[in-house]
HTML snippet that shows the backbone in 3Dmol.js (N, CA, C, O; Angstrom):
<script src="https://3Dmol.org/build/3Dmol-min.js"></script>
<div id="view" style="width:600px;height:400px;position:relative"></div>
<script>
const pdb = `
ATOM      1  N   UNK A   1       3.876 -10.319  14.098  1.00  0.00           N
ATOM      2  CA  UNK A   1       4.323  -9.457  15.171  1.00  0.00           C
ATOM      3  C   UNK A   1       3.240  -8.415  15.427  1.00  0.00           C
ATOM      4  O   UNK A   1       2.907  -7.632  14.537  1.00  0.00           O
ATOM      5  N   UNK A   2       2.699  -8.402  16.618  1.00  0.00           N
ATOM      6  CA  UNK A   2       1.659  -7.447  16.980  1.00  0.00           C
ATOM      7  C   UNK A   2       2.289  -6.100  17.321  1.00  0.00           C
ATOM      8  O   UNK A   2       3.293  -6.008  18.027  1.00  0.00           O
ATOM      9  N   UNK A   3       1.659  -5.073  16.793  1.00  0.00           N
ATOM     10  CA  UNK A   3       2.120  -3.709  17.078  1.00  0.00           C
ATOM     11  C   UNK A   3       0.916  -2.882  17.469  1.00  0.00           C
ATOM     12  O   UNK A   3      -0.189  -3.108  16.974  1.00  0.00           O
ATOM     13  N   UNK A   4       1.123  -1.943  18.340  1.00  0.00           N
ATOM     14  CA  UNK A   4       0.043  -1.087  18.826  1.00  0.00           C
ATOM     15  C   UNK A   4      -0.015   0.202  18.042  1.00  0.00           C
ATOM     16  O   UNK A   4       0.975   0.660  17.473  1.00  0.00           O
ATOM     17  N   UNK A   5      -1.214   0.779  18.030  1.00  0.00           N
ATOM     18  CA  UNK A   5      -1.425   2.089  17.437  1.00  0.00           C
ATOM     19  C   UNK A   5      -2.448   2.816  18.297  1.00  0.00           C
ATOM     20  O   UNK A   5      -3.423   2.221  18.757  1.00  0.00           O
ATOM     21  N   UNK A   6      -2.224   4.077  18.506  1.00  0.00           N
ATOM     22  CA  UNK A   6      -3.173   4.896  19.266  1.00  0.00           C
ATOM     23  C   UNK A   6      -3.975   5.732  18.286  1.00  0.00           C
ATOM     24  O   UNK A   6      -3.419   6.307  17.350  1.00  0.00           O
ATOM     25  N   UNK A   7      -5.280   5.800  18.502  1.00  0.00           N
ATOM     26  CA  UNK A   7      -6.161   6.566  17.633  1.00  0.00           C
ATOM     27  C   UNK A   7      -6.902   7.616  18.435  1.00  0.00           C
ATOM     28  O   UNK A   7      -7.337   7.372  19.560  1.00  0.00           O
ATOM     29  N   UNK A   8      -7.036   8.773  17.846  1.00  0.00           N
ATOM     30  CA  UNK A   8      -7.896   9.806  18.423  1.00  0.00           C
ATOM     31  C   UNK A   8      -9.217   9.751  17.673  1.00  0.00           C
ATOM     32  O   UNK A   8      -9.240   9.838  16.446  1.00  0.00           O
ATOM     33  N   UNK A   9     -10.314   9.607  18.400  1.00  0.00           N
ATOM     34  CA  UNK A   9     -11.631   9.480  17.794  1.00  0.00           C
ATOM     35  C   UNK A   9     -12.545  10.604  18.256  1.00  0.00           C
ATOM     36  O   UNK A   9     -12.440  11.096  19.380  1.00  0.00           O
ATOM     37  N   UNK A  10     -13.438  10.995  17.367  1.00  0.00           N
ATOM     38  CA  UNK A  10     -14.482  11.943  17.787  1.00  0.00           C
ATOM     39  C   UNK A  10     -15.426  11.204  18.722  1.00  0.00           C
ATOM     40  O   UNK A  10     -15.395   9.976  18.804  1.00  0.00           O
ATOM     41  N   UNK A  11     -16.252  11.943  19.416  1.00  0.00           N
ATOM     42  CA  UNK A  11     -17.224  11.317  20.323  1.00  0.00           C
ATOM     43  C   UNK A  11     -18.157  10.386  19.558  1.00  0.00           C
ATOM     44  O   UNK A  11     -18.492   9.307  20.046  1.00  0.00           O
ATOM     45  N   UNK A  12     -18.580  10.797  18.356  1.00  0.00           N
ATOM     46  CA  UNK A  12     -19.470   9.956  17.555  1.00  0.00           C
ATOM     47  C   UNK A  12     -18.802   8.651  17.154  1.00  0.00           C
ATOM     48  O   UNK A  12     -19.419   7.588  17.228  1.00  0.00           O
ATOM     49  N   UNK A  13     -17.546   8.724  16.730  1.00  0.00           N
ATOM     50  CA  UNK A  13     -16.836   7.503  16.341  1.00  0.00           C
ATOM     51  C   UNK A  13     -16.590   6.596  17.543  1.00  0.00           C
ATOM     52  O   UNK A  13     -16.678   5.373  17.427  1.00  0.00           O
ATOM     53  N   UNK A  14     -16.288   7.176  18.671  1.00  0.00           N
ATOM     54  CA  UNK A  14     -16.082   6.367  19.882  1.00  0.00           C
ATOM     55  C   UNK A  14     -17.373   5.669  20.287  1.00  0.00           C
ATOM     56  O   UNK A  14     -17.358   4.505  20.690  1.00  0.00           O
ATOM     57  N   UNK A  15     -18.492   6.384  20.178  1.00  0.00           N
ATOM     58  CA  UNK A  15     -19.782   5.783  20.494  1.00  0.00           C
ATOM     59  C   UNK A  15     -20.079   4.624  19.539  1.00  0.00           C
ATOM     60  O   UNK A  15     -20.564   3.574  19.960  1.00  0.00           O
ATOM     61  N   UNK A  16     -19.784   4.824  18.251  1.00  0.00           N
ATOM     62  CA  UNK A  16     -19.978   3.767  17.263  1.00  0.00           C
ATOM     63  C   UNK A  16     -19.110   2.555  17.595  1.00  0.00           C
ATOM     64  O   UNK A  16     -19.573   1.418  17.509  1.00  0.00           O
ATOM     65  N   UNK A  17     -17.877   2.788  17.965  1.00  0.00           N
ATOM     66  CA  UNK A  17     -16.963   1.722  18.353  1.00  0.00           C
ATOM     67  C   UNK A  17     -17.505   0.965  19.565  1.00  0.00           C
ATOM     68  O   UNK A  17     -17.495  -0.266  19.594  1.00  0.00           O
ATOM     69  N   UNK A  18     -17.974   1.706  20.553  1.00  0.00           N
ATOM     70  CA  UNK A  18     -18.504   1.077  21.761  1.00  0.00           C
ATOM     71  C   UNK A  18     -19.779   0.278  21.478  1.00  0.00           C
ATOM     72  O   UNK A  18     -20.003  -0.768  22.086  1.00  0.00           O
ATOM     73  N   UNK A  19     -20.617   0.773  20.552  1.00  0.00           N
ATOM     74  CA  UNK A  19     -21.849   0.058  20.196  1.00  0.00           C
ATOM     75  C   UNK A  19     -21.565  -1.257  19.489  1.00  0.00           C
ATOM     76  O   UNK A  19     -22.384  -2.176  19.524  1.00  0.00           O
ATOM     77  N   UNK A  20     -20.403  -1.350  18.846  1.00  0.00           N
ATOM     78  CA  UNK A  20     -20.084  -2.527  18.047  1.00  0.00           C
ATOM     79  C   UNK A  20     -19.059  -3.452  18.682  1.00  0.00           C
ATOM     80  O   UNK A  20     -18.574  -4.380  18.035  1.00  0.00           O
ATOM     81  N   UNK A  21     -18.734  -3.211  19.915  1.00  0.00           N
ATOM     82  CA  UNK A  21     -17.802  -4.097  20.611  1.00  0.00           C
ATOM     83  C   UNK A  21     -18.239  -4.228  22.059  1.00  0.00           C
ATOM     84  O   UNK A  21     -18.876  -3.337  22.621  1.00  0.00           O
ATOM     85  N   UNK A  22     -17.884  -5.349  22.644  1.00  0.00           N
ATOM     86  CA  UNK A  22     -18.246  -5.597  24.029  1.00  0.00           C
ATOM     87  C   UNK A  22     -19.403  -6.578  24.124  1.00  0.00           C
ATOM     88  O   UNK A  22     -19.731  -7.263  23.156  1.00  0.00           O
ATOM     89  N   UNK A  23     -20.008  -6.638  25.280  1.00  0.00           N
ATOM     90  CA  UNK A  23     -21.101  -7.581  25.537  1.00  0.00           C
ATOM     91  C   UNK A  23     -22.248  -7.391  24.553  1.00  0.00           C
ATOM     92  O   UNK A  23     -22.669  -6.268  24.272  1.00  0.00           O
ATOM     93  N   UNK A  24     -22.746  -8.516  24.036  1.00  0.00           N
ATOM     94  CA  UNK A  24     -23.893  -8.480  23.141  1.00  0.00           C
ATOM     95  C   UNK A  24     -23.555  -8.122  21.702  1.00  0.00           C
ATOM     96  O   UNK A  24     -24.461  -7.867  20.909  1.00  0.00           O
ATOM     97  N   UNK A  25     -22.282  -8.097  21.348  1.00  0.00           N
ATOM     98  CA  UNK A  25     -21.869  -7.776  19.980  1.00  0.00           C
ATOM     99  C   UNK A  25     -21.017  -8.915  19.426  1.00  0.00           C
ATOM    100  O   UNK A  25     -20.703  -9.867  20.141  1.00  0.00           O
ATOM    101  N   UNK A  26     -20.652  -8.815  18.177  1.00  0.00           N
ATOM    102  CA  UNK A  26     -19.797  -9.834  17.558  1.00  0.00           C
ATOM    103  C   UNK A  26     -18.346  -9.743  18.012  1.00  0.00           C
ATOM    104  O   UNK A  26     -17.598 -10.713  17.892  1.00  0.00           O
ATOM    105  N   UNK A  27     -17.949  -8.603  18.524  1.00  0.00           N
ATOM    106  CA  UNK A  27     -16.547  -8.363  18.871  1.00  0.00           C
ATOM    107  C   UNK A  27     -16.427  -8.087  20.360  1.00  0.00           C
ATOM    108  O   UNK A  27     -17.122  -7.228  20.901  1.00  0.00           O
ATOM    109  N   UNK A  28     -15.536  -8.826  21.019  1.00  0.00           N
ATOM    110  CA  UNK A  28     -15.426  -8.664  22.468  1.00  0.00           C
ATOM    111  C   UNK A  28     -14.661  -7.410  22.861  1.00  0.00           C
ATOM    112  O   UNK A  28     -14.841  -6.893  23.964  1.00  0.00           O
ATOM    113  N   UNK A  29     -13.804  -6.914  21.964  1.00  0.00           N
ATOM    114  CA  UNK A  29     -13.037  -5.709  22.293  1.00  0.00           C
ATOM    115  C   UNK A  29     -13.074  -4.729  21.121  1.00  0.00           C
ATOM    116  O   UNK A  29     -13.306  -5.130  19.981  1.00  0.00           O
ATOM    117  N   UNK A  30     -12.848  -3.452  21.402  1.00  0.00           N
ATOM    118  CA  UNK A  30     -12.746  -2.484  20.306  1.00  0.00           C
ATOM    119  C   UNK A  30     -11.632  -2.843  19.322  1.00  0.00           C
ATOM    120  O   UNK A  30     -11.773  -2.606  18.122  1.00  0.00           O
ATOM    121  N   UNK A  31     -10.541  -3.405  19.806  1.00  0.00           N
ATOM    122  CA  UNK A  31      -9.439  -3.792  18.917  1.00  0.00           C
ATOM    123  C   UNK A  31      -9.876  -4.836  17.899  1.00  0.00           C
ATOM    124  O   UNK A  31      -9.510  -4.758  16.726  1.00  0.00           O
ATOM    125  N   UNK A  32     -10.663  -5.818  18.348  1.00  0.00           N
ATOM    126  CA  UNK A  32     -11.158  -6.832  17.417  1.00  0.00           C
ATOM    127  C   UNK A  32     -12.024  -6.198  16.336  1.00  0.00           C
ATOM    128  O   UNK A  32     -11.919  -6.555  15.162  1.00  0.00           O
ATOM    129  N   UNK A  33     -12.869  -5.270  16.727  1.00  0.00           N
ATOM    130  CA  UNK A  33     -13.749  -4.592  15.773  1.00  0.00           C
ATOM    131  C   UNK A  33     -12.932  -3.797  14.759  1.00  0.00           C
ATOM    132  O   UNK A  33     -13.191  -3.874  13.558  1.00  0.00           O
ATOM    133  N   UNK A  34     -11.962  -3.045  15.226  1.00  0.00           N
ATOM    134  CA  UNK A  34     -11.133  -2.233  14.324  1.00  0.00           C
ATOM    135  C   UNK A  34     -10.333  -3.127  13.388  1.00  0.00           C
ATOM    136  O   UNK A  34     -10.218  -2.822  12.201  1.00  0.00           O
ATOM    137  N   UNK A  35      -9.775  -4.229  13.895  1.00  0.00           N
ATOM    138  CA  UNK A  35      -9.040  -5.156  13.031  1.00  0.00           C
ATOM    139  C   UNK A  35      -9.945  -5.735  11.945  1.00  0.00           C
ATOM    140  O   UNK A  35      -9.530  -5.868  10.794  1.00  0.00           O
ATOM    141  N   UNK A  36     -11.184  -6.080  12.313  1.00  0.00           N
ATOM    142  CA  UNK A  36     -12.134  -6.610  11.333  1.00  0.00           C
ATOM    143  C   UNK A  36     -12.441  -5.566  10.262  1.00  0.00           C
ATOM    144  O   UNK A  36     -12.538  -5.900   9.081  1.00  0.00           O
ATOM    145  N   UNK A  37     -12.594  -4.311  10.664  1.00  0.00           N
ATOM    146  CA  UNK A  37     -12.842  -3.251   9.685  1.00  0.00           C
ATOM    147  C   UNK A  37     -11.661  -3.090   8.736  1.00  0.00           C
ATOM    148  O   UNK A  37     -11.851  -2.911   7.533  1.00  0.00           O
ATOM    149  N   UNK A  38     -10.457  -3.152   9.264  1.00  0.00           N
ATOM    150  CA  UNK A  38      -9.262  -3.012   8.428  1.00  0.00           C
ATOM    151  C   UNK A  38      -9.154  -4.189   7.457  1.00  0.00           C
ATOM    152  O   UNK A  38      -8.846  -4.000   6.281  1.00  0.00           O
ATOM    153  N   UNK A  39      -9.412  -5.419   7.959  1.00  0.00           N
ATOM    154  CA  UNK A  39      -9.377  -6.590   7.073  1.00  0.00           C
ATOM    155  C   UNK A  39     -10.419  -6.467   5.962  1.00  0.00           C
ATOM    156  O   UNK A  39     -10.139  -6.778   4.804  1.00  0.00           O
ATOM    157  N   UNK A  40     -11.619  -6.014   6.319  1.00  0.00           N
ATOM    158  CA  UNK A  40     -12.681  -5.844   5.328  1.00  0.00           C
ATOM    159  C   UNK A  40     -12.270  -4.840   4.253  1.00  0.00           C
ATOM    160  O   UNK A  40     -12.485  -5.080   3.065  1.00  0.00           O
ATOM    161  N   UNK A  41     -11.689  -3.734   4.659  1.00  0.00           N
ATOM    162  CA  UNK A  41     -11.228  -2.721   3.709  1.00  0.00           C
ATOM    163  C   UNK A  41     -10.132  -3.290   2.804  1.00  0.00           C
ATOM    164  O   UNK A  41     -10.118  -3.038   1.599  1.00  0.00           O
ATOM    165  N   UNK A  42      -9.221  -4.055   3.392  1.00  0.00           N
ATOM    166  CA  UNK A  42      -8.134  -4.675   2.624  1.00  0.00           C
ATOM    167  C   UNK A  42      -8.714  -5.643   1.593  1.00  0.00           C
ATOM    168  O   UNK A  42      -8.273  -5.652   0.444  1.00  0.00           O
ATOM    169  N   UNK A  43      -9.690  -6.451   1.984  1.00  0.00           N
ATOM    170  CA  UNK A  43     -10.317  -7.393   1.058  1.00  0.00           C
ATOM    171  C   UNK A  43     -11.034  -6.657  -0.069  1.00  0.00           C
ATOM    172  O   UNK A  43     -10.964  -7.084  -1.221  1.00  0.00           O
ATOM    173  N   UNK A  44     -11.719  -5.565   0.242  1.00  0.00           N
ATOM    174  CA  UNK A  44     -12.404  -4.778  -0.795  1.00  0.00           C
ATOM    175  C   UNK A  44     -11.392  -4.198  -1.778  1.00  0.00           C
ATOM    176  O   UNK A  44     -11.623  -4.202  -2.988  1.00  0.00           O
ATOM    177  N   UNK A  45     -10.282  -3.703  -1.263  1.00  0.00           N
ATOM    178  CA  UNK A  45      -9.246  -3.135  -2.122  1.00  0.00           C
ATOM    179  C   UNK A  45      -8.654  -4.219  -3.030  1.00  0.00           C
ATOM    180  O   UNK A  45      -8.455  -3.984  -4.222  1.00  0.00           O
ATOM    181  N   UNK A  46      -8.374  -5.390  -2.481  1.00  0.00           N
ATOM    182  CA  UNK A  46      -7.834  -6.486  -3.277  1.00  0.00           C
ATOM    183  C   UNK A  46      -8.843  -6.940  -4.329  1.00  0.00           C
ATOM    184  O   UNK A  46      -8.462  -7.254  -5.456  1.00  0.00           O
ATOM    185  N   UNK A  47     -10.130  -6.978  -3.969  1.00  0.00           N
ATOM    186  CA  UNK A  47     -11.163  -7.358  -4.933  1.00  0.00           C
ATOM    187  C   UNK A  47     -11.258  -6.333  -6.056  1.00  0.00           C
ATOM    188  O   UNK A  47     -11.452  -6.702  -7.214  1.00  0.00           O
ATOM    189  N   UNK A  48     -11.125  -5.056  -5.729  1.00  0.00           N
ATOM    190  CA  UNK A  48     -11.165  -4.012  -6.756  1.00  0.00           C
ATOM    191  C   UNK A  48      -9.975  -4.155  -7.708  1.00  0.00           C
ATOM    192  O   UNK A  48     -10.121  -3.974  -8.917  1.00  0.00           O
ATOM    193  N   UNK A  49      -8.806  -4.479  -7.166  1.00  0.00           N
ATOM    194  CA  UNK A  49      -7.622  -4.681  -8.005  1.00  0.00           C
ATOM    195  C   UNK A  49      -7.817  -5.896  -8.916  1.00  0.00           C
ATOM    196  O   UNK A  49      -7.419  -5.871 -10.081  1.00  0.00           O
ATOM    197  N   UNK A  50      -8.420  -6.941  -8.393  1.00  0.00           N
ATOM    198  CA  UNK A  50      -8.679  -8.132  -9.197  1.00  0.00           C
ATOM    199  C   UNK A  50      -9.691  -7.827 -10.306  1.00  0.00           C
ATOM    200  O   UNK A  50      -9.507  -8.251 -11.447  1.00  0.00           O
ATOM    201  N   UNK A  51     -10.762  -7.091  -9.970  1.00  0.00           N
ATOM    202  CA  UNK A  51     -11.738  -6.695 -10.990  1.00  0.00           C
ATOM    203  C   UNK A  51     -11.071  -5.888 -12.096  1.00  0.00           C
ATOM    204  O   UNK A  51     -11.366  -6.086 -13.274  1.00  0.00           O
ATOM    205  N   UNK A  52     -10.171  -4.977 -11.721  1.00  0.00           N
ATOM    206  CA  UNK A  52      -9.460  -4.164 -12.712  1.00  0.00           C
ATOM    207  C   UNK A  52      -8.607  -5.045 -13.619  1.00  0.00           C
ATOM    208  O   UNK A  52      -8.557  -4.826 -14.829  1.00  0.00           O
ATOM    209  N   UNK A  53      -7.940  -6.034 -13.044  1.00  0.00           N
ATOM    210  CA  UNK A  53      -7.121  -6.938 -13.845  1.00  0.00           C
ATOM    211  C   UNK A  53      -7.983  -7.747 -14.809  1.00  0.00           C
ATOM    212  O   UNK A  53      -7.580  -7.982 -15.948  1.00  0.00           O
ATOM    213  N   UNK A  54      -9.163  -8.175 -14.367  1.00  0.00           N
ATOM    214  CA  UNK A  54     -10.077  -8.909 -15.249  1.00  0.00           C
ATOM    215  C   UNK A  54     -10.518  -8.015 -16.393  1.00  0.00           C
ATOM    216  O   UNK A  54     -10.551  -8.453 -17.543  1.00  0.00           O
ATOM    217  N   UNK A  55     -10.859  -6.757 -16.090  1.00  0.00           N
ATOM    218  CA  UNK A  55     -11.273  -5.823 -17.138  1.00  0.00           C
ATOM    219  C   UNK A  55     -10.145  -5.571 -18.134  1.00  0.00           C
ATOM    220  O   UNK A  55     -10.391  -5.483 -19.336  1.00  0.00           O
ATOM    221  N   UNK A  56      -8.922  -5.455 -17.650  1.00  0.00           N
ATOM    222  CA  UNK A  56      -7.783  -5.278 -18.548  1.00  0.00           C
ATOM    223  C   UNK A  56      -7.593  -6.500 -19.439  1.00  0.00           C
ATOM    224  O   UNK A  56      -7.282  -6.365 -20.622  1.00  0.00           O
ATOM    225  N   UNK A  57      -7.780  -7.690 -18.877  1.00  0.00           N
ATOM    226  CA  UNK A  57      -7.684  -8.907 -19.670  1.00  0.00           C
ATOM    227  C   UNK A  57      -8.778  -8.969 -20.723  1.00  0.00           C
ATOM    228  O   UNK A  57      -8.528  -9.371 -21.859  1.00  0.00           O
ATOM    229  N   UNK A  58      -9.973  -8.579 -20.358  1.00  0.00           N
ATOM    230  CA  UNK A  58     -11.086  -8.549 -21.310  1.00  0.00           C
ATOM    231  C   UNK A  58     -10.791  -7.555 -22.430  1.00  0.00           C
ATOM    232  O   UNK A  58     -11.077  -7.827 -23.597  1.00  0.00           O
ATOM    233  N   UNK A  59     -10.227  -6.417 -22.080  1.00  0.00           N
ATOM    234  CA  UNK A  59      -9.849  -5.426 -23.089  1.00  0.00           C
ATOM    235  C   UNK A  59      -8.795  -5.998 -24.037  1.00  0.00           C
ATOM    236  O   UNK A  59      -8.846  -5.760 -25.243  1.00  0.00           O
ATOM    237  N   UNK A  60      -7.843  -6.749 -23.490  1.00  0.00           N
ATOM    238  CA  UNK A  60      -6.836  -7.397 -24.336  1.00  0.00           C
ATOM    239  C   UNK A  60      -7.504  -8.332 -25.346  1.00  0.00           C
ATOM    240  O   UNK A  60      -7.127  -8.352 -26.518  1.00  0.00           O
ATOM    241  N   UNK A  61      -8.489  -9.100 -24.896  1.00  0.00           N
ATOM    242  CA  UNK A  61      -9.194 -10.013 -25.804  1.00  0.00           C
ATOM    243  C   UNK A  61      -9.880  -9.224 -26.904  1.00  0.00           C
ATOM    244  O   UNK A  61      -9.789  -9.579 -28.079  1.00  0.00           O
ATOM    245  N   UNK A  62     -10.571  -8.145 -26.524  1.00  0.00           N
ATOM    246  CA  UNK A  62     -11.279  -7.340 -27.516  1.00  0.00           C
ATOM    247  C   UNK A  62     -10.334  -6.732 -28.541  1.00  0.00           C
ATOM    248  O   UNK A  62     -10.708  -6.551 -29.699  1.00  0.00           O
ATOM    249  N   UNK A  63      -9.123  -6.419 -28.128  1.00  0.00           N
ATOM    250  CA  UNK A  63      -8.138  -5.800 -29.025  1.00  0.00           C
ATOM    251  C   UNK A  63      -7.256  -6.822 -29.741  1.00  0.00           C
ATOM    252  O   UNK A  63      -6.346  -6.455 -30.484  1.00  0.00           O
ATOM    253  N   UNK A  64      -7.531  -8.091 -29.516  1.00  0.00           N
ATOM    254  CA  UNK A  64      -6.767  -9.134 -30.198  1.00  0.00           C
ATOM    255  C   UNK A  64      -5.399  -9.399 -29.616  1.00  0.00           C
ATOM    256  O   UNK A  64      -4.565 -10.039 -30.258  1.00  0.00           O
ATOM    257  N   UNK A  65      -5.156  -8.922 -28.424  1.00  0.00           N
ATOM    258  CA  UNK A  65      -3.851  -9.142 -27.785  1.00  0.00           C
ATOM    259  C   UNK A  65      -3.909 -10.440 -26.979  1.00  0.00           C
ATOM    260  O   UNK A  65      -3.911 -10.424 -25.748  1.00  0.00           O
ATOM    261  N   UNK A  66      -3.955 -11.553 -27.691  1.00  0.00           N
ATOM    262  CA  UNK A  66      -4.044 -12.866 -27.053  1.00  0.00           C
ATOM    263  C   UNK A  66      -3.060 -13.808 -27.724  1.00  0.00           C
ATOM    264  O   UNK A  66      -2.675 -13.612 -28.877  1.00  0.00           O
ATOM    265  N   UNK A  67      -2.665 -14.818 -26.992  1.00  0.00           N
ATOM    266  CA  UNK A  67      -1.786 -15.860 -27.520  1.00  0.00           C
ATOM    267  C   UNK A  67      -2.433 -17.208 -27.233  1.00  0.00           C
ATOM    268  O   UNK A  67      -3.070 -17.374 -26.192  1.00  0.00           O
ATOM    269  N   UNK A  68      -2.284 -18.166 -28.130  1.00  0.00           N
ATOM    270  CA  UNK A  68      -2.823 -19.500 -27.853  1.00  0.00           C
ATOM    271  C   UNK A  68      -2.018 -20.164 -26.745  1.00  0.00           C
ATOM    272  O   UNK A  68      -0.806 -19.974 -26.642  1.00  0.00           O
ATOM    273  N   UNK A  69      -2.697 -20.936 -25.929  1.00  0.00           N
ATOM    274  CA  UNK A  69      -2.022 -21.647 -24.842  1.00  0.00           C
ATOM    275  C   UNK A  69      -1.143 -22.730 -25.444  1.00  0.00           C
ATOM    276  O   UNK A  69      -1.631 -23.659 -26.089  1.00  0.00           O
ATOM    277  N   UNK A  70       0.156 -22.599 -25.227  1.00  0.00           N
ATOM    278  CA  UNK A  70       1.101 -23.528 -25.835  1.00  0.00           C
ATOM    279  C   UNK A  70       1.790 -24.408 -24.799  1.00  0.00           C
ATOM    280  O   UNK A  70       2.683 -25.179 -25.149  1.00  0.00           O
ATOM    281  N   UNK A  71       1.406 -24.312 -23.566  1.00  0.00           N
ATOM    282  CA  UNK A  71       1.969 -25.168 -22.531  1.00  0.00           C
ATOM    283  C   UNK A  71       3.123 -24.569 -21.752  1.00  0.00           C
ATOM    284  O   UNK A  71       3.349 -24.956 -20.605  1.00  0.00           O
ATOM    285  N   UNK A  72       3.853 -23.645 -22.331  1.00  0.00           N
ATOM    286  CA  UNK A  72       4.999 -23.035 -21.652  1.00  0.00           C
ATOM    287  C   UNK A  72       4.622 -21.603 -21.269  1.00  0.00           C
ATOM    288  O   UNK A  72       4.782 -20.674 -22.060  1.00  0.00           O
ATOM    289  N   UNK A  73       4.127 -21.445 -20.062  1.00  0.00           N
ATOM    290  CA  UNK A  73       3.618 -20.148 -19.616  1.00  0.00           C
ATOM    291  C   UNK A  73       4.712 -19.082 -19.604  1.00  0.00           C
ATOM    292  O   UNK A  73       4.459 -17.936 -19.977  1.00  0.00           O
ATOM    293  N   UNK A  74       5.913 -19.439 -19.185  1.00  0.00           N
ATOM    294  CA  UNK A  74       7.004 -18.459 -19.161  1.00  0.00           C
ATOM    295  C   UNK A  74       7.308 -17.936 -20.568  1.00  0.00           C
ATOM    296  O   UNK A  74       7.533 -16.741 -20.761  1.00  0.00           O
ATOM    297  N   UNK A  75       7.312 -18.842 -21.544  1.00  0.00           N
ATOM    298  CA  UNK A  75       7.561 -18.429 -22.923  1.00  0.00           C
ATOM    299  C   UNK A  75       6.437 -17.532 -23.420  1.00  0.00           C
ATOM    300  O   UNK A  75       6.684 -16.568 -24.146  1.00  0.00           O
ATOM    301  N   UNK A  76       5.201 -17.844 -23.031  1.00  0.00           N
ATOM    302  CA  UNK A  76       4.059 -17.015 -23.444  1.00  0.00           C
ATOM    303  C   UNK A  76       4.160 -15.611 -22.849  1.00  0.00           C
ATOM    304  O   UNK A  76       3.889 -14.624 -23.532  1.00  0.00           O
ATOM    305  N   UNK A  77       4.547 -15.525 -21.587  1.00  0.00           N
ATOM    306  CA  UNK A  77       4.694 -14.219 -20.936  1.00  0.00           C
ATOM    307  C   UNK A  77       5.802 -13.425 -21.626  1.00  0.00           C
ATOM    308  O   UNK A  77       5.656 -12.228 -21.875  1.00  0.00           O
ATOM    309  N   UNK A  78       6.898 -14.095 -21.929  1.00  0.00           N
ATOM    310  CA  UNK A  78       8.004 -13.417 -22.620  1.00  0.00           C
ATOM    311  C   UNK A  78       7.551 -12.922 -23.995  1.00  0.00           C
ATOM    312  O   UNK A  78       7.902 -11.811 -24.393  1.00  0.00           O
ATOM    313  N   UNK A  79       6.786 -13.722 -24.716  1.00  0.00           N
ATOM    314  CA  UNK A  79       6.286 -13.318 -26.031  1.00  0.00           C
ATOM    315  C   UNK A  79       5.306 -12.146 -25.910  1.00  0.00           C
ATOM    316  O   UNK A  79       5.334 -11.222 -26.723  1.00  0.00           O
ATOM    317  N   UNK A  80       4.449 -12.190 -24.900  1.00  0.00           N
ATOM    318  CA  UNK A  80       3.502 -11.085 -24.697  1.00  0.00           C
ATOM    319  C   UNK A  80       4.252  -9.791 -24.385  1.00  0.00           C
ATOM    320  O   UNK A  80       3.880  -8.729 -24.884  1.00  0.00           O
ATOM    321  N   UNK A  81       5.293  -9.865 -23.572  1.00  0.00           N
ATOM    322  CA  UNK A  81       6.095  -8.675 -23.257  1.00  0.00           C
ATOM    323  C   UNK A  81       6.783  -8.147 -24.522  1.00  0.00           C
ATOM    324  O   UNK A  81       6.826  -6.942 -24.767  1.00  0.00           O
ATOM    325  N   UNK A  82       7.317  -9.078 -25.316  1.00  0.00           N
ATOM    326  CA  UNK A  82       7.973  -8.672 -26.557  1.00  0.00           C
ATOM    327  C   UNK A  82       6.978  -7.954 -27.471  1.00  0.00           C
ATOM    328  O   UNK A  82       7.291  -6.921 -28.063  1.00  0.00           O
ATOM    329  N   UNK A  83       5.772  -8.522 -27.573  1.00  0.00           N
ATOM    330  CA  UNK A  83       4.761  -7.893 -28.427  1.00  0.00           C
ATOM    331  C   UNK A  83       4.279  -6.569 -27.862  1.00  0.00           C
ATOM    332  O   UNK A  83       3.948  -5.658 -28.622  1.00  0.00           O
ATOM    333  N   UNK A  84       4.236  -6.447 -26.551  1.00  0.00           N
ATOM    334  CA  UNK A  84       3.854  -5.154 -25.954  1.00  0.00           C
ATOM    335  C   UNK A  84       4.869  -4.084 -26.340  1.00  0.00           C
ATOM    336  O   UNK A  84       4.499  -2.939 -26.600  1.00  0.00           O
ATOM    337  N   UNK A  85       6.139  -4.454 -26.377  1.00  0.00           N
ATOM    338  CA  UNK A  85       7.195  -3.504 -26.727  1.00  0.00           C
ATOM    339  C   UNK A  85       7.233  -3.197 -28.217  1.00  0.00           C
ATOM    340  O   UNK A  85       7.465  -2.054 -28.610  1.00  0.00           O
ATOM    341  N   UNK A  86       7.007  -4.212 -29.047  1.00  0.00           N
ATOM    342  CA  UNK A  86       7.176  -4.053 -30.485  1.00  0.00           C
ATOM    343  C   UNK A  86       5.865  -3.916 -31.252  1.00  0.00           C
ATOM    344  O   UNK A  86       5.868  -3.587 -32.438  1.00  0.00           O
ATOM    345  N   UNK A  87       4.759  -4.165 -30.586  1.00  0.00           N
ATOM    346  CA  UNK A  87       3.460  -4.063 -31.238  1.00  0.00           C
ATOM    347  C   UNK A  87       2.871  -5.426 -31.531  1.00  0.00           C
ATOM    348  O   UNK A  87       3.583  -6.386 -31.825  1.00  0.00           O
ATOM    349  N   UNK A  88       1.557  -5.485 -31.444  1.00  0.00           N
ATOM    350  CA  UNK A  88       0.842  -6.751 -31.631  1.00  0.00           C
ATOM    351  C   UNK A  88       0.446  -6.981 -33.102  1.00  0.00           C
ATOM    352  O   UNK A  88      -0.095  -8.037 -33.429  1.00  0.00           O
ATOM    353  N   UNK A  89       0.698  -6.045 -33.957  1.00  0.00           N
ATOM    354  CA  UNK A  89       0.254  -6.138 -35.348  1.00  0.00           C
ATOM    355  C   UNK A  89       0.951  -7.089 -36.199  1.00  0.00           C
ATOM    356  O   UNK A  89       0.626  -7.215 -37.380  1.00  0.00           O
TER     357      UNK A  89
END
`;
const viewer = $3Dmol.createViewer("view");
viewer.addModel(pdb, "pdb");
viewer.setStyle({}, {cartoon: {color: "spectrum"}});
viewer.zoomTo();
viewer.render();
</script>
């Protein structure tokens, strides 16, 4: 569902928007350019969250908070939660 939003821009930002949209640019309209910027920001944020999750997983390995793969992922998740509550020792 498409929804509209109105933005107030400084003269510098409007000039930047105009330079990056229209004839001779990758984006035919300012809306396309703004949508691309928002998508790019969303992708960067998601990538940062994924990097953080990888780092947390690496930290778990370093601290010995790992379980052998036993084939039943749900059971492994339940066991990991139980150990998080009661301790991994």
